[in-house]
MDTraj code that builds the backbone (N, CA, C; nanometers):
import mdtraj as md
import numpy as np

residues = "MET SER GLN VAL ARG GLU ALA VAL THR GLY GLU TYR LEU ARG ALA LEU ARG LEU PRO SER LEU ALA ARG ARG TYR GLU GLU LEU ALA CYS GLN ALA ALA ASP GLN GLY TRP ALA CYS GLU ASP TYR LEU ARG GLU LEU LEU GLU ALA GLU GLY GLN HIS ARG GLY GLY VAL ILE VAL GLN PRO VAL GLU ARG GLY GLY ASP GLU ARG GLN PHE SER MET LEU TYR SER CYS LEU PRO ASP LYS PRO ASN HIS GLN".split()
xyz = np.array([
    [0.5162, 0.6165, -1.1026],
    [0.4556, 0.5159, -1.1885],
    [0.3714, 0.5884, -1.2925],
    [0.3778, 0.5419, -1.4146],
    [0.2993, 0.6059, -1.5195],
    [0.1507, 0.5835, -1.4944],
    [0.0713, 0.6700, -1.5518],
    [-0.0738, 0.6591, -1.5322],
    [-0.1288, 0.5288, -1.5886],
    [-0.0746, 0.4837, -1.7006],
    [-0.1224, 0.3582, -1.7609],
    [-0.0878, 0.2400, -1.6713],
    [0.0382, 0.2334, -1.6257],
    [0.0773, 0.1228, -1.5372],
    [-0.0021, 0.1269, -1.4074],
    [-0.0242, 0.2461, -1.3537],
    [-0.1016, 0.2594, -1.2300],
    [-0.2449, 0.2115, -1.2503],
    [-0.3048, 0.2458, -1.3636],
    [-0.4419, 0.2031, -1.3927],
    [-0.4498, 0.0512, -1.4095],
    [-0.3544, -0.0057, -1.4803],
    [-0.3532, -0.1511, -1.5008],
    [-0.3337, -0.2230, -1.3679],
    [-0.2391, -0.1746, -1.2877],
    [-0.2161, -0.2348, -1.1556],
    [-0.3427, -0.2279, -1.0716],
    [-0.4075, -0.1136, -1.0705],
    [-0.5320, -0.0977, -0.9949],
    [-0.6402, -0.1939, -1.0395],
    [-0.6508, -0.2148, -1.1701],
    [-0.7509, -0.3078, -1.2221],
    [-0.7204, -0.4515, -1.1801],
    [-0.5943, -0.4908, -1.1851],
    [-0.5572, -0.6247, -1.1376],
    [-0.5923, -0.6416, -0.9900],
    [-0.5590, -0.5425, -0.9094],
    [-0.5849, -0.5518, -0.7656],
    [-0.7342, -0.5589, -0.7362],
    [-0.8145, -0.4859, -0.8097],
    [-0.9601, -0.4941, -0.7920],
    [-1.0125, -0.6299, -0.8381],
    [-0.9681, -0.6750, -0.9563],
    [-1.0159, -0.8022, -1.0106],
    [-0.9776, -0.9194, -0.9203],
    [-0.8593, -0.9120, -0.8609],
    [-0.8130, -1.0198, -0.7732],
    [-0.8589, -1.0021, -0.6290],
    [-0.9282, -0.8931, -0.6036],
    [-0.9821, -0.8625, -0.4703],
    [-0.8719, -0.8613, -0.3640],
    [-0.7761, -0.7708, -0.3841],
    [-0.6637, -0.7539, -0.2931],
    [-0.6627, -0.6107, -0.2395],
    [-0.7565, -0.5780, -0.1515],
    [-0.7712, -0.4399, -0.1071],
    [-0.6516, -0.3843, -0.0312],
    [-0.5873, -0.4643, 0.0510],
    [-0.4721, -0.4133, 0.1267],
    [-0.3552, -0.3849, 0.0349],
    [-0.3345, -0.4702, -0.0635],
    [-0.2283, -0.4439, -0.1595],
    [-0.2576, -0.3158, -0.2354],
    [-0.3820, -0.2945, -0.2723],
    [-0.4197, -0.1729, -0.3447],
    [-0.3887, -0.0477, -0.2626],
    [-0.4114, -0.0562, -0.1319],
    [-0.3860, 0.0593, -0.0456],
    [-0.2387, 0.0806, -0.0160],
    [-0.1606, -0.0263, -0.0119],
    [-0.0251, -0.0156, 0.0419],
    [0.0884, -0.0339, -0.0571],
    [0.0610, -0.0801, -0.1802],
    [0.1727, -0.1168, -0.2663],
    [0.2629, 0.0011, -0.3014],
    [0.2065, 0.1188, -0.3219],
    [0.2909, 0.2340, -0.3560],
    [0.3760, 0.2781, -0.2367],
    [0.3139, 0.2851, -0.1208],
    [0.3860, 0.3227, 0.0015],
    [0.5011, 0.2251, 0.0285],
    [0.4710, 0.0953, 0.0194],
    [0.5743, -0.0048, 0.0448],
    [0.6794, -0.0071, -0.0653],
    [0.6419, 0.0254, -0.1885],
    [0.7399, 0.0320, -0.2974],
    [0.8412, 0.1429, -0.2708],
    [0.7940, 0.2571, -0.2237],
    [0.8845, 0.3673, -0.1894],
    [0.9768, 0.3274, -0.0749],
    [0.9200, 0.2640, 0.0263],
    [0.9999, 0.2193, 0.1404],
    [1.1041, 0.1162, 0.0950],
    [1.0631, 0.0250, 0.0088],
    [1.1548, -0.0774, -0.0413],
    [1.2691, -0.0139, -0.1201],
    [1.2375, 0.0839, -0.2031],
    [1.3411, 0.1514, -0.2816],
    [1.4364, 0.2285, -0.1907],
    [1.3815, 0.2997, -0.0933],
    [1.4642, 0.3787, -0.0011],
    [1.5568, 0.2913, 0.0822],
    [1.5079, 0.1737, 0.1217],
    [1.5844, 0.0872, 0.2117],
    [1.6567, -0.0265, 0.1394],
    [1.6452, -0.0312, 0.0065],
    [1.7162, -0.1320, -0.0711],
    [1.6689, -0.2745, -0.0493],
    [1.5383, -0.2925, -0.0290],
    [1.4839, -0.4269, -0.0090],
    [1.5000, -0.5100, -0.1359],
    [1.5152, -0.6395, -0.1183],
    [1.5086, -0.7331, -0.2301],
    [1.3617, -0.7443, -0.2731],
    [1.3402, -0.7852, -0.3965],
    [1.2028, -0.8005, -0.4469],
    [1.1204, -0.8935, -0.3581],
    [1.1834, -0.9995, -0.3095],
    [1.1130, -1.0957, -0.2252],
    [1.0675, -1.0330, -0.0940],
    [1.1485, -0.9419, -0.0400],
    [1.1111, -0.8743, 0.0841],
    [0.9912, -0.7830, 0.0622],
    [0.9908, -0.7127, -0.0501],
    [0.8777, -0.6259, -0.0852],
    [0.7502, -0.7095, -0.1006],
    [0.7614, -0.8194, -0.1734],
    [0.6453, -0.9064, -0.1928],
    [0.5952, -0.9615, -0.0602],
    [0.6872, -1.0065, 0.0268],
    [0.6474, -1.0607, 0.1564],
    [0.5730, -0.9561, 0.2395],
    [0.6206, -0.8323, 0.2387],
    [0.5530, -0.7252, 0.3130],
    [0.4121, -0.7015, 0.2599],
    [0.3965, -0.7033, 0.1277],
    [0.2634, -0.6871, 0.0686],
    [0.1701, -0.8007, 0.1098],
    [0.2209, -0.9235, 0.1012],
    [0.1382, -1.0391, 0.1367],
    [0.1041, -1.0401, 0.2851],
    [0.1987, -0.9986, 0.3671],
    [0.1727, -0.9903, 0.5111],
    [0.0625, -0.8884, 0.5403],
    [0.0654, -0.7740, 0.4732],
    [-0.0391, -0.6725, 0.4916],
    [-0.1752, -0.7272, 0.4502],
    [-0.1793, -0.8000, 0.3393],
    [-0.3067, -0.8577, 0.2934],
    [-0.3551, -0.9639, 0.3913],
    [-0.2633, -1.0466, 0.4433],
    [-0.3006, -1.1485, 0.5406],
    [-0.3568, -1.0880, 0.6676],
    [-0.2966, -0.9802, 0.7147],
    [-0.3473, -0.9120, 0.8346],
    [-0.4853, -0.8536, 0.8084],
    [-0.5042, -0.7974, 0.6895],
    [-0.6348, -0.7412, 0.6530],
    [-0.7425, -0.8494, 0.6521],
    [-0.7068, -0.9678, 0.6122],
    [-0.8041, -1.0770, 0.6022],
    [-0.8258, -1.1489, 0.7344],
    [-0.7730, -1.0971, 0.8397],
    [-0.8045, -1.1535, 0.9703],
    [-0.6897, -1.2196, 1.0406],
    [-0.5701, -1.1980, 0.9958],
    [-0.4572, -1.2488, 1.0714],
    [-0.3952, -1.3756, 1.0193],
    [-0.3791, -1.3905, 0.8890],
    [-0.3066, -1.5050, 0.8353],
    [-0.1595, -1.4823, 0.8649],
    [-0.0975, -1.5780, 0.9298],
    [0.0424, -1.5661, 0.9694],
    [0.1170, -1.6875, 0.9154],
    [0.2298, -1.6654, 0.8509],
    [0.3144, -1.7738, 0.8036],
    [0.4440, -1.7658, 0.8817],
    [0.4829, -1.8776, 0.9404],
    [0.6042, -1.8768, 1.0220],
    [0.6820, -2.0056, 1.0004],
    [0.8156, -1.9996, 1.0159],
    [0.8956, -2.1212, 1.0000],
    [0.8709, -2.2184, 1.1144],
    [0.8724, -2.3452, 1.0808],
    [0.8557, -2.4513, 1.1804],
    [0.9707, -2.5490, 1.1603],
    [1.0440, -2.5764, 1.2663],
    [1.1548, -2.6710, 1.2577],
    [1.0990, -2.8127, 1.2500],
    [1.1461, -2.8897, 1.1529],
    [1.0996, -3.0273, 1.1333],
    [1.2134, -3.1272, 1.1472],
    [1.3257, -3.0832, 1.1976],
    [1.4397, -3.1724, 1.2125],
    [1.5271, -3.1737, 1.0881],
    [1.6500, -3.2067, 1.1059],
    [1.7426, -3.2101, 0.9927],
    [1.7680, -3.0700, 0.9391],
    [1.8044, -3.0649, 0.8132],
    [1.8327, -2.9362, 0.7497],
    [1.7079, -2.8748, 0.6878],
    [1.6001, -2.9468, 0.6910],
    [1.4795, -2.9021, 0.6231],
    [1.4006, -2.8055, 0.7100],
    [1.3636, -2.6932, 0.6521],
    [1.2797, -2.5960, 0.7220],
    [1.1489, -2.5861, 0.6447],
    [1.0403, -2.6068, 0.7129],
    [0.9096, -2.5975, 0.6507],
    [0.8367, -2.4785, 0.7098],
    [0.7301, -2.4402, 0.6448],
    [0.6531, -2.3266, 0.6921],
    [0.5112, -2.3705, 0.7233],
    [0.4566, -2.3065, 0.8209],
    [0.3221, -2.3375, 0.8666],
    [0.2371, -2.2132, 0.8529],
    [0.1152, -2.2289, 0.8048],
    [0.0242, -2.1163, 0.7943],
    [-0.0771, -2.1276, 0.9073],
    [-0.0861, -2.0241, 0.9844],
    [-0.1797, -2.0209, 1.0954],
    [-0.2932, -1.9255, 1.0615],
    [-0.4138, -1.9707, 1.0813],
    [-0.5294, -1.8860, 1.0587],
    [-0.5829, -1.8442, 1.1945],
    [-0.5899, -1.7161, 1.2168],
    [-0.6503, -1.6699, 1.3410],
    [-0.7607, -1.5717, 1.3068],
    [-0.8682, -1.5803, 1.3772],
    [-0.9825, -1.4908, 1.3587],
    [-1.0497, -1.5081, 1.2236],
    [-1.0299, -1.6204, 1.1581],
    [-1.0962, -1.6454, 1.0309],
    [-1.2029, -1.7515, 1.0533],
    [-1.3289, -1.7197, 1.0294],
    [-1.4338, -1.8180, 1.0509],
    [-1.4229, -1.9355, 0.9545],
    [-1.4523, -2.0538, 1.0042],
    [-1.4595, -2.1760, 0.9225],
    [-1.3274, -2.2098, 0.8544],
    [-1.2141, -2.1737, 0.9108],
    [-1.0848, -2.2110, 0.8560],
    [-1.0145, -2.3032, 0.9547],
    [-0.9559, -2.4117, 0.9071],
    [-0.8830, -2.5008, 0.9963],
    [-0.7541, -2.4356, 1.0423],
    [-0.7042, -2.4783, 1.1546],
    [-0.5776, -2.4307, 1.2071],
    [-0.4684, -2.5264, 1.1588],
    [-0.3910, -2.4849, 1.0559],
    [-0.2863, -2.5693, 0.9983],
    [-0.1580, -2.5513, 1.0763],
    [-0.0916, -2.6631, 1.1045],
    [0.0384, -2.6553, 1.1730],
    [0.1332, -2.7538, 1.1152],
])
top = md.Topology()
chain = top.add_chain()
for i, resn in enumerate(residues, 1):
    res = top.add_residue(resn, chain, resSeq=i)
    for name in ("N", "CA", "C"):
        top.add_atom(name, md.element.get_by_symbol(name[0]), res)
traj = md.Trajectory(xyz[None], top)
C-alpha cells in the first residue's frame, strides 16, 4: 500500500474509532489476497474482529420460516446493551 493511502486509511480508522480494524486490516488483506477471498468475506472478517474487540458482538443467522433468513445480533459482555434476538 502506498504511504499516502496508508496514511489516509489510518486517519479514517482513528477518526471512526476502529482500533481492531487499524491493527488487523493489513494482515487480513494479505490473507484475503493469498486465499482468494471475496471482498465481502474480507469485510466480514474485519467487522468480526472489531466486534470481538468491543466485547463480543456476534451476528448469526436465525431461521424465521419460509425462504427468508434473517440475522440476529447478540451482545455479550457489553454493559447496558439489550440482548437482541
